[in-house]
C-alpha positions as CSV (number, residue, x, y, z in Angstrom):
1,M,136.5,66.3,104.2
2,E,138.9,67.0,107.1
3,N,138.7,70.1,109.2
4,K,142.0,71.4,107.8
5,D,140.6,71.1,104.2
6,F,137.7,73.3,105.1
7,I,140.0,75.9,106.6
8,T,142.4,75.7,103.6
9,N,139.5,76.3,101.2
10,A,138.0,79.0,103.4
11,L,141.3,80.9,103.4
12,K,141.7,80.5,99.7
13,F,138.2,81.9,99.0
14,F,138.7,84.7,101.5
15,K,142.0,85.7,99.7
16,E,140.1,85.7,96.4
17,G,137.4,87.9,97.8
18,D,134.7,85.2,97.6
19,Y,133.5,85.8,101.2
20,K,130.2,83.9,100.9
21,S,132.1,80.7,99.9
22,S,134.7,81.4,102.6
23,L,132.0,81.7,105.2
24,N,130.4,78.4,104.2
25,E,133.8,76.7,104.5
26,F,134.5,78.2,107.9
27,L,131.0,77.3,109.1
28,A,131.7,73.7,108.1
29,A,135.1,73.8,109.9
30,L,133.4,75.1,113.0
31,G,130.9,72.2,112.8
32,E,133.8,69.9,113.1
33,N,135.5,71.9,115.9
34,P,132.8,74.0,117.6
35,D,135.2,75.4,120.3
36,D,137.7,76.8,117.9
37,N,137.9,80.6,118.6
38,A,140.1,81.3,115.6
39,I,137.4,79.9,113.3
40,M,134.7,82.0,115.1
41,N,136.8,85.1,114.6
42,N,137.2,84.3,110.9
43,I,133.5,83.7,110.5
44,G,133.0,87.2,112.0
45,L,135.4,88.6,109.5
46,C,133.4,87.0,106.7
47,Y,130.2,88.5,108.0
48,T,131.9,91.9,108.2
49,K,132.9,91.6,104.6
50,L,129.4,90.6,103.7
51,S,128.1,93.7,105.5
52,N,126.2,91.6,108.2
53,D,127.5,93.4,111.3
54,E,124.9,91.7,113.5
55,K,126.2,88.2,112.8
56,A,129.8,89.5,112.8
57,E,129.3,90.9,116.3
58,E,127.8,87.6,117.4
59,Y,130.8,85.5,116.3
60,F,133.4,87.9,117.5
61,T,131.7,87.9,120.9
62,M,131.6,84.1,120.9
63,A,135.3,84.0,120.0
64,L,136.2,86.2,123.0
65,K,134.0,84.3,125.5
66,D,136.3,81.4,126.1
67,H,139.5,82.9,124.7
68,S,139.9,86.3,126.3
69,E,143.4,87.2,125.0
70,S,142.8,87.1,121.2
71,V,144.2,90.5,120.2
72,E,142.9,90.2,116.6
73,T,139.3,89.5,117.8
74,Y,139.3,92.4,120.2
75,I,140.5,94.7,117.4
76,N,137.9,93.3,115.0
77,L,135.0,93.8,117.4
78,A,136.3,97.2,118.4
79,D,136.5,98.2,114.8
80,L,132.8,97.2,114.3
81,Y,131.8,99.3,117.3
82,Y,133.9,102.2,115.9
83,R,132.2,102.0,112.5
84,Q,128.8,102.0,114.2
85,R,129.9,104.9,116.4
86,R,129.3,102.8,119.5
87,L,132.4,104.4,120.9
88,E,131.7,103.8,124.6
89,E,131.3,100.1,124.0
90,G,134.4,100.0,121.9
91,A,136.3,101.8,124.7
92,N,135.0,99.5,127.4
93,L,135.9,96.4,125.3
94,L,139.5,97.6,124.7
95,E,139.9,98.8,128.3
96,T,139.2,95.2,129.3
97,A,141.7,93.9,126.7
98,V,144.4,96.3,127.9
99,T,143.8,95.2,131.4
100,L,144.4,91.6,130.3
101,M,147.3,92.5,128.1
102,P,148.8,95.7,129.6
103,D,151.9,95.8,127.4
104,N,150.1,95.3,124.0
105,I,150.8,98.5,122.1
106,V,148.3,97.6,119.3
107,L,145.4,97.4,121.7
108,M,146.5,100.6,123.6
109,H,146.9,102.5,120.3
110,Y,143.4,101.5,119.1
111,L,142.0,102.5,122.4
112,A,143.6,105.9,122.2
113,R,142.1,106.5,118.8
114,I,138.7,105.6,120.1
115,Y,139.2,108.0,123.0
116,I,140.1,110.7,120.4
117,A,137.0,109.9,118.4
118,D,134.9,110.1,121.5
119,V,136.5,113.5,122.4
120,K,138.0,112.0,125.6
121,Y,141.2,113.8,125.1
122,D,142.7,113.4,128.6
123,L,142.4,109.7,128.4
124,A,143.9,109.7,124.9
125,F,146.9,111.7,126.1
126,D,147.5,109.3,128.9
127,M,147.2,106.3,126.6
128,L,149.5,107.7,123.9
129,N,152.1,108.7,126.5
130,R,151.9,105.2,128.0
131,I,152.6,103.7,124.6
132,L,155.7,106.0,124.3
133,E,157.0,104.9,127.6
134,I,157.0,101.4,126.4
135,S,158.0,102.2,122.8
136,P,159.9,105.5,122.7
137,E,160.4,105.4,118.9
138,N,156.8,104.7,118.0
139,I,156.1,107.2,115.3
140,D,152.5,106.3,114.9
141,A,151.9,107.3,118.6
142,Y,153.9,110.5,118.1
143,W,151.8,111.3,115.0
144,D,148.5,110.8,116.9
145,L,149.9,112.8,119.8
146,G,150.9,115.6,117.5
147,N,147.5,115.8,116.0
148,L,145.9,115.6,119.4
149,C,148.0,118.5,120.7
150,F,147.2,120.4,117.5
151,E,143.5,119.8,118.0
152,T,143.6,121.0,121.6
153,G,145.6,124.2,120.7
154,D,149.0,123.1,122.1
155,Y,150.9,123.9,118.9
156,E,154.4,123.9,120.3
157,N,154.0,120.3,121.7
158,A,152.3,119.4,118.4
159,A,155.4,120.5,116.5
160,A,157.7,118.7,118.9
161,A,155.7,115.5,118.4
162,F,155.8,115.8,114.7
163,E,159.5,116.4,114.8
164,H,159.9,113.0,116.3
165,V,158.0,111.6,113.4
166,L,160.2,113.4,110.9
167,E,163.3,111.9,112.6
168,K,162.2,108.5,111.2
169,R,160.1,109.6,108.1
170,D,161.7,112.5,106.3
171,D,160.2,111.6,102.9
172,N,156.5,112.2,103.6
173,A,154.9,115.5,102.3
174,I,152.0,115.2,104.7
175,F,154.2,114.9,107.7
176,F,156.2,118.0,106.6
177,F,153.0,119.9,105.9
178,R,151.4,119.1,109.3
179,T,154.6,120.1,111.0
180,G,154.6,123.4,109.1
181,Q,151.0,124.0,110.2
182,A,152.0,123.5,113.9
183,Y,154.9,125.9,113.6
184,E,152.8,128.4,111.8
185,M,150.2,128.3,114.5
186,S,152.9,128.8,117.2
187,D,154.2,131.8,115.2
188,N,157.5,130.2,114.2
189,I,157.4,131.5,110.6
190,D,160.9,130.3,109.7
191,K,160.3,126.7,110.7
192,A,156.8,126.8,109.2
193,L,158.2,127.9,105.8
194,S,161.0,125.4,106.0
195,N,158.6,122.5,106.4
196,Y,156.2,123.8,103.7
197,L,159.1,123.9,101.3
198,K,160.2,120.4,102.4
199,A,156.6,119.2,101.7
200,I,156.8,120.6,98.2
201,A,160.2,118.9,97.7
202,A,158.8,115.6,98.9
203,D,155.7,115.8,96.7
204,R,155.6,118.6,94.1
205,F,152.0,117.6,93.2
206,M,150.6,118.4,96.6
207,H,149.1,121.8,96.1
208,Q,148.4,123.0,99.7
209,P,152.0,123.8,100.7
210,Y,152.5,126.2,97.7
211,K,149.9,128.5,99.1
212,K,151.2,128.1,102.7
213,A,154.7,128.8,101.6
214,A,153.6,132.0,99.8
215,V,151.8,133.2,102.9
216,M,155.0,132.6,105.0
217,F,157.1,134.5,102.4
218,L,154.6,137.4,102.6
219,A,155.0,137.3,106.4
220,Q,158.8,137.8,105.8
221,D,158.0,140.6,103.3
222,D,159.5,138.5,100.5
223,K,156.9,139.5,97.9
224,E,158.8,138.1,94.9
225,S,159.1,134.6,96.4
226,A,155.4,134.8,97.5
227,K,154.4,135.7,94.0
228,E,156.4,132.8,92.5
229,Y,154.8,130.2,94.8
230,L,151.3,131.6,94.2
231,E,151.8,131.4,90.5
232,D,152.8,127.7,90.9
233,Y,149.8,127.2,93.1
234,L,147.6,128.5,90.3
235,K,148.8,125.7,88.0
236,F,146.7,123.2,90.0
237,D,143.1,122.4,89.4
238,L,141.6,124.8,91.9
239,P,138.0,126.0,92.3
240,D,137.2,129.1,90.2
241,E,136.6,131.3,93.3
242,E,140.0,130.3,94.8
243,K,141.7,131.1,91.5
244,E,140.2,134.5,91.4
245,N,141.3,135.2,95.0
246,I,144.9,134.1,94.3
247,K,145.0,136.2,91.1
248,S,143.9,139.2,93.1
249,I,146.6,138.6,95.7
250,I,149.2,138.3,93.0
251,E,148.0,141.6,91.4
252,N,148.2,143.4,94.7
253,I,151.7,142.0,95.3
254,S,152.9,143.2,91.9
255,K,151.8,146.8,92.4
């Protein structure tokens, strides 16, 4: 059988989820072409799917040894390190990759997320801002930047970052909700309420913004609207303790 047939079969098995058969075909292909880094990477992926991280790491490392600019392999190995919480190794690996490929946004973004996971917030800020210098409309970078600002207590800049996301994605309830939280934490009640209401409009089955909107209405001393949204909130499948708390609040509002 020719090498291309092994690879064709391997890809077919992989797509079907038969990772053991796919692995065998890729190993046969590697036997025909032992210096093929792409095959080594795919063998690593098969081992990952088969929950054999030790062998996966071995083949990803082999794939990078002689082909140091394979973005996919860097990401695959970094993801393995991330899952094993070997964050420093993952960061070191991706720092090397970014040095080799300084304009590759995918590598930079994955590195920023490892920095965040490793609570290296200053490095994460720098990397995300570097991405935005190269790609000013990158909503994924703005989203991570907003969450990072929120995590570090910089709620105004979190809201500003989330607004950039909403310029491109104004149909996502989670984006509106998170923006509402940032405005709420920065004491901008009007904008917080507006975003919670937009979250409800985007996804009426998302329960969290109903309660948040009610709290914002109460902050504006609009008890009737607060009561309305709390009653809507009660229609969701909530824990018994939460239901009792909300009923108590409604009762107090109604007095």
